[in-house]
C-alpha positions in Angstrom: 96.0 126.4 115.6 96.8 124.4 112.6 94.2 122.7 110.5 94.1 118.9 110.7 95.5 116.9 107.7 92.8 114.9 105.9 93.3 112.0 103.5 90.9 109.9 101.6 91.5 106.1 101.3 90.0 104.3 98.5 90.4 100.6 98.7 88.2 97.6 97.8 89.6 95.2 100.3 87.8 95.7 103.6 90.8 94.5 105.6 93.4 96.6 103.9 91.1 99.6 104.0 90.8 99.4 107.7 94.4 98.8 108.3 95.4 102.0 106.2 92.7 104.0 108.1 94.1 103.0 111.7 97.7 103.4 110.6 97.1 107.0 109.1 94.9 108.0 112.1 97.9 107.1 114.4 100.0 109.5 112.3 97.5 112.3 112.9 95.3 112.3 109.8 91.7 112.6 109.7 90.8 109.6 107.5 87.7 109.2 105.1 87.3 105.7 103.5 85.5 104.6 100.5 85.2 101.0 99.0 85.6 102.2 95.3 86.2 105.1 93.0 82.5 105.9 92.6 81.9 106.0 96.5 85.3 108.1 96.8 84.3 110.8 94.4 
């Protein structure tokens, strides 16, 4: 069994962040999102 690929999306624009999340999830990534660098660290 292979480990799921994971990615962190840090984007301050809500719509862009959600579009990136949906696109990456369709490509098989596990996605975590944050609205700024402080939240993403």
